[in-house]
matplotlib code that plots the C-alpha trace (Angstrom):
import matplotlib.pyplot as plt

x = [0.0, 1.4, 1.0, 1.7, 1.7, 1.1, 1.6, -0.1, -0.5, -3.7, -4.0, -6.5, -7.0, -8.9, -8.8, -10.5, -11.6, -11.6, -14.1, -12.9, -10.1, -10.4, -9.9, -9.2, -6.1, -4.4, -4.6, -1.7, -0.4, -0.9, 0.5, -1.9, -0.7, -2.8, -2.1, -3.5, -3.4, -3.1, -6.1, -5.2, -7.8, -7.3, -6.8, -6.2, -4.6, -6.4, -5.7, -8.1, -7.6, -6.9, -6.0, -5.8, -3.7, -3.3, 0.1, -0.2, 2.9, 3.0, 2.6, 3.6, 5.0, 4.8, 6.7, 8.9, 6.5, 4.6, 1.4, -0.3, -4.1, -6.3, -9.1, -11.7, -11.4, -15.0, -14.2, -11.1, -13.2, -15.8, -13.3, -11.8, -15.3, -16.1, -12.8, -13.5, -17.0, -15.6, -12.9, -15.6, -17.8, -15.0, -13.9, -17.5, -17.9, -14.8, -15.6, -16.6, -20.0, -20.3, -21.2, -24.7, -25.2, -24.1, -27.0, -29.7]
y = [0.0, 3.4, 6.1, 9.9, 12.6, 16.3, 19.1, 22.4, 25.2, 26.7, 29.8, 30.3, 33.9, 33.0, 30.2, 27.1, 23.6, 20.3, 17.6, 14.8, 16.9, 18.8, 22.6, 25.2, 25.6, 29.1, 31.0, 30.6, 28.6, 24.8, 22.3, 19.8, 16.4, 14.5, 10.9, 9.3, 6.0, 5.5, 4.1, 2.7, 2.3, 1.0, 4.5, 6.8, 7.3, 8.9, 9.3, 8.6, 10.4, 7.9, 10.2, 13.9, 15.2, 18.5, 19.2, 20.7, 21.9, 21.5, 24.4, 24.9, 21.6, 20.0, 22.6, 21.1, 18.2, 17.8, 15.9, 14.7, 14.9, 12.9, 15.0, 14.6, 16.9, 18.1, 18.9, 20.9, 22.8, 23.5, 24.8, 27.1, 28.3, 29.1, 31.0, 33.1, 33.9, 34.9, 37.1, 38.8, 39.4, 40.9, 43.1, 44.4, 45.1, 47.3, 49.2, 52.8, 53.6, 55.0, 58.7, 57.6, 55.6, 58.7, 60.7, 58.2]
z = [0.0, -1.1, 1.5, 1.4, 4.0, 3.5, 6.0, 6.1, 8.7, 10.0, 12.2, 15.0, 16.1, 19.2, 21.8, 20.5, 21.6, 19.8, 20.3, 22.5, 24.2, 27.5, 27.7, 25.2, 23.1, 22.7, 19.4, 17.1, 14.1, 14.2, 11.7, 10.2, 9.0, 6.6, 5.7, 2.6, 0.8, -3.0, -4.7, -8.2, -10.9, -14.4, -15.8, -12.8, -9.5, -6.5, -2.8, 0.0, 3.4, 6.1, 9.0, 10.0, 12.9, 14.6, 16.1, 19.6, 21.5, 25.2, 27.7, 31.3, 32.7, 29.3, 27.4, 24.7, 24.2, 20.9, 20.6, 17.4, 18.1, 15.7, 14.4, 11.8, 8.8, 9.5, 13.1, 12.0, 9.4, 12.1, 14.6, 11.9, 11.0, 14.6, 14.9, 11.8, 13.1, 16.5, 14.8, 12.6, 15.6, 17.6, 14.7, 14.1, 17.8, 17.8, 14.6, 14.8, 13.5, 10.0, 9.5, 8.4, 11.6, 13.7, 12.2, 13.3]

ax = plt.figure().add_subplot(projection="3d")
ax.plot(x, y, z, "-o")
ax.set_aspect("equal")
plt.show()
């Protein structure tokens, strides 16, 4: 079986939680590791995702330790979506009213 791994980075602007893990993680950049297996057809090659991991660096007494947390792709997308929504909400809350709004 042929496997491949790809790495990417996601950025969280706010503290966030992951299903199945206690507590919140701090904002910052996190590496995502995706493992896929090769599917061979008669005339094509395709890959199927077999696992997704979020790399979490230890804090406090666990500083220097790195943990690969299994996460579903849908849970990761949902966490990123919640983070974007929270950032937009915070940005709109801090924005000054437009001149038209001042006249109301």
